N, C-alpha and C positions, 0 to 999 in steps of 0.2 A: 072583254074577258081575259085572264091571263090562259095559261094553259098548264095545267098540274099535273105531276105525277106522283105515287108513292112507290118506294122502295123498300123490300123485295118487290116483284110484282106478285108470286107466289108464297108469303109470307106463311111461316108455322108460328108455335107460341115463343119458339126460341129467339124470334129476330124482334129486331128495334124496327118500326115501322119511321120512316124518314120522307116527310114531304117535301115538295120542291117546286118549283117555278120554271118549267121547262120551255117557256117563251113567252116573256112580258106581254103585260095589259098595254093596250094602247091608251092615250089621252088626246083628246083633239087639240087642246091648248098645247100639247106638250108639256103640261105641270110633271114634275117630278112627281113618281108613286111609292106609297110604303103599301105591304101587305097585310093583311093581317088573316092567320090561319084557324080555321075552325074545325074541329074532328067531333063527329057524332062515331055512337057504337048501335048497330042494330035499330037506327032511327032515334036515340036516345042522344042529347047535345052532350059531349065532355067540355066542363068546364074547364078553364087552365088554356087553351089551345097551346103554340107552340108549333116548331116545325117535326117533331117527333113523338113519336108514343113509346112507352118501354114494356118489353114483352111482359112485364109483371102484369100487365091492365089487358092481354089479349087471352082470348080461350078459344080451340077449336069451333069452327062454325061461324064465329062472328064476321059481320061484313062494317068492315070501317071506313067511311066517306071522309074525304077532305075537302073541307070548300075554302079557297083563298079568293080575299076578296082586296082589288086595288084600291088604295085612297089617295086623292090627289091632296089633300088637306081642308076640302069641302064636302066632297059627294065621295061616296063609296058605290064601286060599281058590280056588274052582276058578277058571281063569282065562277072562277074557274073549278070544275070538279073533278074527283077522281075516286075511285072507289076498289078495296082490297077484301077478296077472303080469305080469314085464317084458314090453312089448309091443317091436314093432318101432318102430325110429327112422327115420325118414323121411330118404333119402338128401339132399345138398346138391351144388348145381353149383358149382365152385369158377371156374371161367372157360369162358367162349365165344367165337368169331372167326369171323369170315370173310375169307378171302384170296382176291384183293389188296384190299387198305383201299378202293384206288380203283380199281374197275375200270372197264373200256370192253366195248362190247359184241363185243370180240374174246376175253375173258377167261373162263375157267370159273368158277364159284364155288365153294366149296370152305370147308364148315363144320366147324367143329370144338368138342369139347367135354371137359371135364374134371372128375371128380365126388369125393365122398368121402362114406363112410358113418360110423359111428362105431359100428356092429356088426360092421365089418369085412365087409360084404355086398359083392359086385362090383355097381358103378354100371354102369348101362347109359342111354341116351338116346334117347327119340322127338325127332322132329325135322318140324315145318310150315313151309310158307311161304305168304306173301301178298306180292303186288306191286303195291305204290302203293294196300294196302289193301282188297285183294279176295283173298281167299281162293284160293288153287291148291292143291286136294287132289289134284292129279295127279305133283304132287312131294313129299307126304309121304313119310317117312323117307328121302329121298334127301340125300345128304352132300353131293353134287356136281352142281352145276346147269349144262349146258353152256352153252357160249357162244351158240349159236344161238337160245337160247330167251329170251335179254334183249334189251333195247331201249334204246337211249339216253333217259337222262329218267327210266326207271322207278327205284321204290326198292324193293329185295328185302328183307323182313323174314323172320327165321327166329326160330320161337320152339322153345326146346330145353327138355325136361324130363326130368329125372331118374327114374330107377326102381330098385330092389333088386330087381325080381320079386315085392315085396309090395304095396309102398306106392309113390307119386309124390309128387317132392319141388315145390319151389314152381317154376314154368316163367320162364327167363329168354329176353329176345329181343335180337338185334342186327338193325342194318340197315345195308345199302348204296345207294348211289346209283350207278347207270349213267352214267357220263360221256359226252360223245360222243368217239368213236373219231378218231382223225386220217385225213383221205383218203390214197391213196397213188397215185404215180406209180411204174410199174413203170419204166419207162426213159426217156431224153431222148434223142434223135438231132439230130446237129446237118448242117445240108446249108450247101454242097456239102463230100461227103465230104474232098476233097482241095482246098481252098478256096487261090486264089491273092491276091496284092496286090490290093486294090479290089474285090475279089466281096462280093455282098453274103452276110451270113450268116443260116441262119433257123433258129429251134429248133422242134421238134415232140415234144410230149409222147405217150407212148403207154402203154395198158393203164391210164387213171386210173379209180380206183374211190374208194367210200367204204362200209365195215362198215357205216354205220348206214341206208345206202342215199339218204344226202343228194346233193343238186344239187353238183357240185364248177366251182367257176373257179379257171382259173390266173394266176399273175401269174409273170414272165420276169426273173431278173436276171442282169444280165452283168458277166461279171468280164475284166479284162484283165491279162495277166500276175498 
């Protein structure tokens, strides 16, 4: 019997199975030999033979068996045998995002991700955060970061990794910079309340604040009619 191999040795549903004779059969008379390839899937013979199996025909968990028979023109010998099991394919990330794309310290950060798996497995994700290149493990697996946790000038980066419950796929990262938030004037009051001609007018701003805690200065623009 010949010695037989199937490559790759740990295939997934993305791989073509390729059979080969790694060491030829031996014929006592020295006759030239031809080879016949026979494949079976989970114990069921697959018609057609050939040296390869297209990945469209494989499914995770399949056991594919290759038997190669040497033939000298009169007789066929015992087969050389090789088997492989179709392994789990790692999931992939299709897209990741953080909304809003231009946040300020008044905005919650909401991360999102979508994925795909060629085996049809359900894809879930893990998420980890760092802030300006400093890991923040307290926010691991949180998909929403509250606005109170952010400060102007910080860069928040999410590292998102897909998993199908068996294997992890390649991680993806996405970052947003926290922009300066606008200061707020809650109300403006003009004095006097009932002015007459020739009265001086004065304006006062109340409840002036800044979400970032910055010092606020005011300018007043006046409009007539």
